[in-house]
C-alpha positions as CSV (number, residue, x, y, z in Angstrom):
1,M,22.6,-4.6,-20.3
2,K,20.0,-2.3,-18.8
3,I,16.7,-1.2,-20.3
4,K,16.9,2.5,-21.3
5,K,13.3,2.6,-22.4
6,I,10.5,0.0,-22.8
7,L,9.0,0.3,-26.3
8,N,6.4,-2.4,-25.7
9,N,6.0,-5.8,-24.1
10,N,8.3,-7.3,-26.7
11,A,10.9,-4.6,-27.4
12,A,13.4,-2.6,-25.3
13,L,15.8,0.3,-26.1
14,A,19.3,0.2,-24.7
15,T,22.7,1.9,-25.3
16,D,26.0,0.2,-25.9
17,D,29.5,1.3,-24.7
18,K,30.0,3.4,-27.9
19,G,26.7,5.3,-27.3
20,N,24.9,3.5,-30.1
21,E,21.2,2.9,-29.5
22,I,20.2,-0.7,-29.7
23,V,16.7,-2.1,-30.0
24,Y,16.2,-5.6,-28.7
25,T,13.1,-7.6,-29.5
26,G,11.8,-10.9,-28.2
27,C,8.5,-12.4,-27.1
28,G,7.8,-11.1,-23.6
29,L,11.2,-9.4,-23.4
30,C,9.8,-6.6,-21.2
31,F,7.1,-8.5,-19.4
32,Q,7.0,-7.2,-15.8
33,K,10.0,-5.0,-16.5
34,K,10.6,-1.3,-16.0
35,N,13.2,1.2,-17.2
36,G,16.6,0.5,-15.6
37,D,16.0,-3.2,-15.2
38,E,18.5,-5.7,-16.6
39,I,17.5,-7.3,-20.0
40,D,17.0,-11.0,-19.9
41,E,19.4,-12.0,-22.7
42,S,17.9,-15.4,-23.0
43,K,14.7,-13.8,-24.4
44,I,16.5,-11.7,-27.0
45,E,15.5,-12.8,-30.5
46,K,16.6,-9.9,-32.6
47,T,19.1,-7.0,-32.2
48,F,18.9,-3.8,-34.1
49,V,22.1,-1.6,-33.8
50,M,21.2,1.9,-34.8
51,D,24.1,4.0,-36.1
52,K,22.1,7.1,-35.5
53,P,18.9,7.5,-33.5
54,S,15.7,6.7,-35.5
55,E,12.5,7.8,-33.8
56,Q,10.6,6.4,-36.8
57,F,12.0,2.9,-36.2
58,K,11.4,3.0,-32.4
59,Q,7.8,4.1,-33.0
60,L,7.4,1.4,-35.6
61,V,8.6,-1.3,-33.2
62,S,6.5,0.0,-30.4
63,E,3.3,0.1,-32.4
64,M,3.5,-2.9,-34.7
65,P,2.4,-6.4,-33.7
66,Y,5.4,-8.4,-32.8
67,E,4.6,-11.3,-35.2
68,Q,4.7,-8.8,-38.1
69,I,8.1,-7.6,-37.1
70,Q,9.2,-11.2,-37.0
71,V,7.8,-11.8,-40.5
72,A,9.5,-8.7,-41.9
73,D,12.8,-9.9,-40.4
74,E,12.3,-13.4,-41.9
75,I,11.7,-11.8,-45.4
76,I,14.8,-9.6,-45.1
77,K,17.0,-12.5,-44.0
78,Y,15.7,-14.6,-46.9
79,A,16.4,-11.7,-49.3
80,E,20.0,-11.4,-48.1
81,S,20.6,-15.1,-48.4
82,V,19.4,-15.1,-52.0
83,I,21.3,-12.1,-53.2
84,N,24.2,-12.9,-50.9
85,K,24.5,-9.3,-49.9
86,R,23.9,-7.3,-46.7
87,L,21.0,-4.9,-47.3
88,C,20.9,-1.3,-46.1
89,N,19.6,-1.1,-42.5
90,N,16.9,1.3,-43.6
91,I,15.0,-1.7,-45.1
92,Y,14.0,-2.6,-41.5
93,I,11.9,0.6,-41.5
94,T,10.6,0.7,-45.1
95,L,9.8,-3.0,-45.6
96,T,8.4,-3.5,-42.1
97,D,6.3,-0.4,-42.4
98,H,5.0,-1.4,-45.8
99,L,4.1,-4.9,-44.6
100,G,2.0,-3.3,-41.8
101,Y,0.0,-1.1,-44.2
102,A,-0.4,-4.0,-46.7
103,I,-1.9,-6.1,-44.0
104,E,-4.2,-3.3,-42.9
105,R,-5.4,-2.8,-46.5
106,A,-6.0,-6.5,-47.0
107,K,-8.2,-6.6,-43.9
108,T,-10.5,-4.0,-45.5
109,G,-10.3,-5.5,-49.0
110,T,-8.3,-2.5,-50.3
111,Y,-5.4,-3.2,-52.6
112,L,-2.9,-1.0,-54.4
113,R,-2.2,-1.5,-58.1
114,N,1.5,-1.6,-58.8
115,K,1.9,0.4,-62.0
116,L,5.5,-0.8,-62.4
117,L,4.7,-4.5,-62.0
118,W,5.8,-5.4,-65.6
119,E,9.1,-3.5,-65.2
120,I,9.8,-5.1,-61.9
121,K,9.1,-8.6,-63.2
122,N,11.4,-8.0,-66.2
123,F,14.2,-5.9,-64.8
124,Y,14.4,-7.1,-61.2
125,K,13.6,-10.8,-61.6
126,V,15.5,-12.1,-58.6
127,E,14.0,-9.4,-56.3
128,F,10.5,-10.1,-57.7
129,E,11.0,-13.8,-56.9
130,I,12.0,-12.9,-53.4
131,G,8.8,-10.7,-53.2
132,C,6.7,-13.7,-54.3
133,H,8.3,-15.8,-51.6
134,A,7.6,-13.0,-49.1
135,L,3.9,-13.4,-50.0
136,E,4.2,-17.1,-49.1
137,I,5.8,-16.3,-45.8
138,I,3.1,-13.8,-45.0
139,Q,0.3,-16.3,-45.9
140,K,2.0,-19.1,-43.8
141,E,2.9,-17.0,-40.7
142,L,0.1,-14.4,-40.6
143,G,-2.7,-16.0,-42.5
144,V,-3.0,-13.0,-44.8
145,E,-3.1,-13.4,-48.6
146,L,-1.7,-10.5,-50.6
147,P,-1.9,-10.0,-54.4
148,E,1.0,-10.2,-56.8
149,D,1.2,-6.4,-56.9
150,E,2.6,-6.5,-53.3
151,A,5.4,-8.9,-54.4
152,G,6.4,-6.1,-56.7
153,F,6.4,-3.5,-53.9
154,F,8.5,-5.8,-51.7
155,A,10.9,-6.2,-54.6
156,L,11.3,-2.5,-54.9
157,H,12.1,-2.1,-51.2
158,I,14.8,-4.8,-51.7
159,V,16.2,-3.1,-54.8
160,N,16.3,0.2,-53.0
161,A,18.2,-1.4,-50.0
162,E,20.6,-3.1,-52.4
163,L,21.6,0.3,-54.0
164,D,21.4,2.1,-50.7
165,G,19.4,4.8,-52.3
166,N,15.9,6.2,-51.9
167,M,12.6,4.9,-53.3
168,H,12.1,7.9,-55.6
169,H,15.4,7.1,-57.3
170,T,14.5,3.4,-57.5
171,L,11.2,4.1,-59.2
172,E,12.9,6.5,-61.6
173,T,15.6,3.9,-62.4
174,S,12.9,1.4,-63.3
175,E,11.2,3.9,-65.7
176,M,14.5,4.8,-67.3
177,I,15.5,1.2,-67.8
178,N,12.2,0.7,-69.6
179,D,12.8,3.8,-71.8
180,I,16.3,2.5,-72.7
181,V,15.1,-0.9,-73.6
182,S,12.4,0.7,-75.7
183,I,15.2,2.7,-77.5
184,V,17.0,-0.6,-78.3
185,K,13.7,-2.2,-79.6
186,F,12.9,0.9,-81.7
187,T,16.4,1.1,-83.2
188,F,16.5,-2.5,-84.3
189,N,12.7,-2.7,-85.0
190,S,12.5,-6.0,-83.0
191,E,11.5,-7.4,-79.7
192,L,14.3,-8.7,-77.4
193,N,14.6,-12.2,-76.1
194,E,14.3,-11.6,-72.4
195,N,15.2,-15.2,-71.5
196,T,18.9,-15.0,-72.3
197,L,21.9,-14.4,-70.2
198,S,23.0,-11.5,-72.4
199,Y,19.7,-9.7,-71.7
200,E,20.1,-10.3,-67.9
201,R,23.6,-8.9,-68.1
202,F,22.4,-5.8,-70.1
203,I,19.7,-5.0,-67.5
204,T,22.2,-5.5,-64.6
205,H,24.6,-3.1,-66.4
206,L,21.9,-0.5,-66.9
207,K,21.0,-0.6,-63.1
208,Y,24.6,0.3,-62.2
209,F,25.1,2.6,-65.2
210,L,22.1,4.7,-64.0
211,Q,23.4,4.6,-60.4
212,R,26.8,5.9,-61.6
213,A,25.0,8.7,-63.5
214,E,22.9,9.7,-60.6
215,K,26.1,9.9,-58.4
216,H,28.1,11.6,-61.2
217,E,30.6,8.7,-61.2
218,Y,31.6,7.2,-64.5
219,Y,34.2,4.7,-65.6
220,P,37.5,6.5,-66.4
221,V,38.5,6.7,-70.0
222,D,41.4,4.3,-70.6
223,N,40.2,2.2,-73.5
224,G,40.2,4.7,-76.4
225,D,41.7,2.3,-78.9
226,L,39.3,-0.5,-78.0
227,F,36.3,1.8,-78.3
228,G,37.5,2.9,-81.8
229,M,37.6,-0.8,-82.8
230,V,34.2,-1.5,-81.3
231,K,32.7,1.5,-83.1
232,K,33.8,0.1,-86.5
233,K,32.7,-3.4,-85.8
234,F,29.3,-2.6,-84.4
235,P,27.9,0.5,-86.2
236,D,24.3,-0.3,-85.5
237,A,24.9,-0.9,-81.8
238,L,26.8,2.4,-81.8
239,K,23.9,4.2,-83.3
240,C,21.7,2.8,-80.6
241,A,24.2,3.7,-77.9
242,N,24.3,7.3,-79.2
243,R,20.5,7.5,-78.9
244,I,20.8,6.3,-75.3
245,K,23.5,8.8,-74.7
246,S,21.2,11.6,-75.9
247,Y,18.4,10.3,-73.7
248,M,20.7,10.2,-70.7
249,E,22.0,13.7,-71.3
250,S,18.4,14.9,-71.5
251,K,17.9,13.4,-68.0
252,Y,21.2,14.6,-66.7
253,P,21.9,17.9,-68.7
254,N,25.1,18.6,-66.8
255,E,26.6,15.2,-67.4
256,E,28.6,13.9,-70.4
257,I,28.6,10.1,-70.9
258,T,32.2,9.0,-71.2
259,D,33.6,6.9,-74.1
260,E,34.3,4.1,-71.5
261,E,30.6,4.0,-70.7
262,M,29.7,4.1,-74.4
263,L,32.1,1.2,-75.0
264,Y,30.3,-1.0,-72.5
265,L,26.9,0.0,-73.8
266,V,27.8,-0.8,-77.4
267,V,29.2,-4.2,-76.4
268,H,26.1,-5.1,-74.4
269,I,23.7,-3.9,-77.1
270,S,25.6,-5.9,-79.8
271,R,25.2,-9.0,-77.7
272,I,21.5,-8.7,-77.0
273,T,20.7,-7.8,-80.7
274,E,22.5,-10.7,-82.3
275,R,20.1,-12.7,-84.5
276,K,19.6,-15.4,-81.9
277,E,18.8,-12.8,-79.3
278,L,16.1,-11.1,-81.3
279,V,12.4,-11.9,-81.6
280,V,11.4,-10.4,-84.9
281,G,8.0,-8.8,-84.7
């Protein structure tokens, strides 16, 4: 494999047989090398196969300290092992870039307040725990201590990569989940027990419910009889679901929430509002 372009002392750009651009990184990979030289494969530590050319990623790799790229890669690998899912490749740009700026801010004593920290802690618990572990990795490997707010930011990048979306949509989803949970609390005039499996399942359902709405993809209607039975059995949950439906249609005016989506909403709401799931205020 020949070097197409040296990005820095630790990174090289090459092209495979299919024409895909590949970024290879490794400590001293390009030391005393020039364009056109063979890559020393024994020094390759990480390979980034790029489905389409990304000038942003190449610039990031060329400008960022190698140890920071290594730490970002360690965080991403840890996240994938925890959630048992391959994350969207774009996270290598977004999370790595964020890490670089977070470290720069820390060196000057400048920190960003994460206004969605509460929502992230409560709606993306697994991702937030990964974010907290990321802070431990950064402290250990780079000697930089970052605040809890940054754990929330890292969590958002992971959520975004899980859903293969964009950060604006991820932030909007967090706010909408908060609004929907507030509708449930208002309807039943009670707080919800957030330390239950039913609550976790409800939040997970909302994440994908909102993703389907954003993509105009809903469950097909094929349980009309079951929905009729559920409506009669859980009238209060149905009332709450109808309020959520109105809220959703105000956000997506050209969409109509199907009965199948309503069925799942009613079932989840009925579960999280059972007496044992409620914390009466």
